[in-house]
N, C-alpha and C positions, 0 to 999 in steps of 0.2 A: 533501506534499500541502497546500500553502499556499493557503487559500481566496482571499486577497486577489489573488494572482497568477492563480489559476485562473479567477476570475470575470472578469478582464480579459484573458483569453487571446487574444481576438480581435485585440488590438493587438500581441501578441507572437509569435503562432504563425508558424512558418515553413512548416508543412505542416498543413493542416486540411481534408482531403478525405474524403468518404464514398465507399464502394464496396460492391459486392455480392460474395458468395462466388463467384468465377468464375476464369477463367484469369489467370495472373500478368501477362500482357501488358496486361490492363485495369487493373492496379493501378499508380498513378503512383509509388508508393514502391518498386517492384521494382527491383532491381539484380542483374545477373548474378553479382556477387560474393557475394550473400547466399544461403546454403544454407537454404531454408525448411523442409526436412524435419524431422519430429519425431525426436528422438534415440531410440535403442533401448537399454535397459539391458543392459549386458554386451557391447555392440558398439561398435567405434570409440572405445574409451577411456572410455566412460560407465560410472560405477559409483555405487552407492547411498551417500548420506551419511546421510540419515534419512528415515523416513516416520512421520507421526503421524496415526493414525486416531481419536484421542480416545476410546479404548475404556475409559478409567478413569472415575473420579469427580471428578478434578481435573486441573489442568495437570501435565504432565511425568510422566504415568503411561503405561506400556506403549508408549513410543516405540521404534520399531525402528531401530537404528543400523546402518550398514554396517560390514563387517569392518575397514575401515581407519580408522574414526572413533575419535579419541582425545581429544576435547574434553569439555566439560561435558555431563553427562547431564540436568541441569535447565536447559533452554534457553529456556523461556518465562517471562515475567512479564506482569502486566497493564500496560497503557499508563499513562503518568504520571498520577498521581492529582492532577488539577489542573483549573482552569478551562480550557476549550478555546476557546470563543468568548464574548466579551462581547456582550450584547444590542445590537442595532442601535438600540434606543430606550432612552435612559438613564432614561426614566420607567417602563420595563418590565423591571426587573432579573430578573424571573421567566423571561425569555427567555435568560438566560445558560445556556451549555451546559457541562457538566462531564463529564470522564471519571472514572468511579468503578469500582473493581474489583468492586463488588457487582452491576454489570450483566453480569458475565462468569460463565459456568458451563459445566461439562462434564457432560453427561447423555445417556443413550441413544445413545452412540456419536457424539456431535457436540459441537462447541464452539458455544455459543449466546451471542450478545451482544444484550442487550435495550436498547431505547430507549424512554424513558418520561418523563412529566412528573410531578412530585410536589410537593405543598406541605407534606408532613410526612415527608420522607425522613430516615431514620436511617442514617447512614453507619457501617459497621462499624469504620472507622478514625477516626471522629470528625472528619473533615476537611471533608467537603462541607457546604454549607448545607442547610437543610431544604427550601428552595424553589428549583426550577430544572428544567432539562431535563437528563436524565442518560443517558449511554450509555458506551461504553468500547471496549476493544480488547486485543489481546495483541501482544507483540513479543519479540524476542530480544536486547533491550538493557535494562539497568537504569540509571536515572539515578543518578549519584552526586552528592549535595548536596541542594539544596532540592527536595523533591517537589512543591512548589507551582508548579513551572514545567514547561513541556512540553519543555524542552531543558536540558541541563546543561553545565557546563564540562568535565566528565570523565565519559564514559559507560563503563560496564562492559559489554562485549560478551559476552553469554552464548553467542551463536552468531553468526558472521559468515562470509561466504564471498565471494570474488571469482570471478566467472564461474560457469557451470553452468546447470542446468535446474531451474526452480521451478514447481510446479503445485499448484493448489488446486481443490477441488470444493466449490461453495458454492450456497446458496439465498439470494437477495436478499430483504430486507424490502420487501414490496410496499406501500409507503406514501409519502405525500407528505412533503416537508420534511426528508428525510435521504438519506444515501448511504453505502455501504460501500466499502471499498477493500482491495486487496492491494498493498503497496508495499515497496520496498527503499530503504534510506537509509544513508549513511555518516556517521560522526560529524563528518567535516571537509568535508562538501559545501558548507559555508558559506565555505570559502576561495575566493579569486578569482584565484589566480595561474596555474592550469593548466586553465582551462575545466572540462569535465566529467571529465577524466582523474583528478583527485584526489578524485572523488566526485560522484555524480549521484543525485538522487531518481528512482527508476524506478517509475512507477505502472503496475503490470500491468493493473489495471482500476480505474475509479472509476464506481460505479453511480449516476450523476446523471441518468438518462434515463427516469424514471418516466413522463414525458409521451410518450416515444418509445421504448418497451420493446425495439424491435428494434436499437437503437443501443448502442454502448459506447465509452468513451474510454480511450486509453492516453496516457501523458505521460512526458517527461523534463525534469527541472529541474536546473539547475546554477548555480554561483556564488552560492549563497545566495538569499535572498528580498528583498534590498534593491535598491539602485539598480543593482547589477551583475548581478542575477538574470536568467537566460535560461530560456526554455521552448520546447520543441517538443512539440506534441501532435497527436493524430489521433483522429478520430471515425469509427468504422466502422459500417456498416449490415449486420447479419447476416441479415436477412430472417426472423428468428424472435423469439419473445417470450422475452427473457432473464430476465424476472421470473416466468416459469412454470416451477417446478421447479428442479432442480439442473443446473448447467453447470460445465464446467472452464475455467480461465483459467491460462495458462502463459507463461513467459518463457524463452527460450534466450538466454543472455548469453555471447557469445564475446569474445575480445580485440579483435575488429574491428567487431562490430555486435551489435544486439539484434534478436530476432524475438519477436513476441507472437502468442499463439494463443488462440482460443476454440473449445472443443469439438474440439480437435485440428486446427483449420484456421488457417493463418497469416493474421493480420489486420492486421499492420503490421510493418515492419522499418526500422531506422534506425541510423545511427552518430552521432546528434545530440550535439553538444557535445564529440565525441571520447570514445570509450567509457571508462567508469570502469574503473580498474585496481586499485582498493582493495577491501578486504573491506567488505561491507555487511550490515546486520542486516535482519531480516524484520519486517513489521508487517501485522496484520489488524485494521482499525479500522472504527468507524461514527461518522459525524458527523451532527449535527442543525443545521438552519439556526437562526440567531440572530435570526430575525424578518424577514429581508429576502426569504426565499423563493427564494434563488439558491444554486446549488452550483457545482462545478468545470465547466470547459469552457463557462462562460457560460450554463449551463442553468437554466431556471426549474423548480425542483423543488417549488414549492407550499409551503404553510404546514403545519408539523407539527401533527398532531391531538393536543392535549394530553389528550384523553379516551381515547386508545387506547395500546396497547403493541405495538411491532413487534420482531421477532426476526430477526437475521442468523445463518444456520446454516452452519457449516463442517464438511464431512464428513471431509476429510483435507488434509494438506499433505505434498508430496513434494519432496525436494531431492536432486539428483544433481550429480556433478562429472565433469569430463573430464580425464583424466590429461595430455592434451596442452595444456591451458590453464594449468595451475598455475604454470608457470615465468614467466608474464607478469604475475603479481601484483606490485604495488609497495606497500611498507609506507607507512602514513600519514605517518610522520615524515620521509619523503623529500621531502615537499612543504613549501615555505616558506610563510610567511604566517600571519595570525591569523584566528581564527574570527570571523565577523560574528554576534555574539550579540544584536544589537539587533533582528534581524528573524527 
């Protein structure tokens, strides 16, 4: 979810068409080869990997794992404790945006991610400055090395999966100047030798549509974020106010294509970049504008109100797998090339 690329997506998009929830024939992205149906747990090879309803008082409590799951039981950590965006105005360093674990909490059966401005912030880890814009996220990757960076040279994947079905139920922060997202990413999606097959950033949703609350964006990014980076995204018109209450957002990732859903309705399908065949980790994050008032998909999201506090609420995360997909996974180290760590 690279803001620099996302904000200039108009120049790079290969598909950017809106549509209403109607028959498949009216959707330009439809392909007869895409099965747009929702999977059914326990049928056609689909089985539970985990479901987290955030019923405890902190991360990694009361997660329900499937019978065949044999990985880590502590799968979540807070997003990298670091500066996220530098201010667009060097004379206004207070517009710097930081991801801080203090913005993340689990309470009343929900994950909550707060977004706020503070001139006297006291960081529990003693890393953040006192003044700035603060928000955060959770993910199933822990950075190994300098925690002052948003990326590392060696990531510890607490949980990662290639292919499957991924669903969240969330309530967006109804406020200007920020956006939330559910996305999957691989540690080596910055390699450029195999297009998206060796890793693709999969943005299940990016809520940058406060000015057009019936719309939502999905995106695929591969080959890193530098000169070789590529993107395909899609903006859908659902005909409903997605900032009103809770809604579900989901991805069905098969070895041949991706299908995206909102409230159980397919909203986009693509094989953009050549479908990723490597394990990817999960991210639920919130971003604040750094003063320019823009978000992903080239959207004007307005200026963040530094006198208010907004909350992104996550009711649950569900992950399923299909036994028929597992054999198509390719290990990361099968792909040659170096990571582009400059972008």
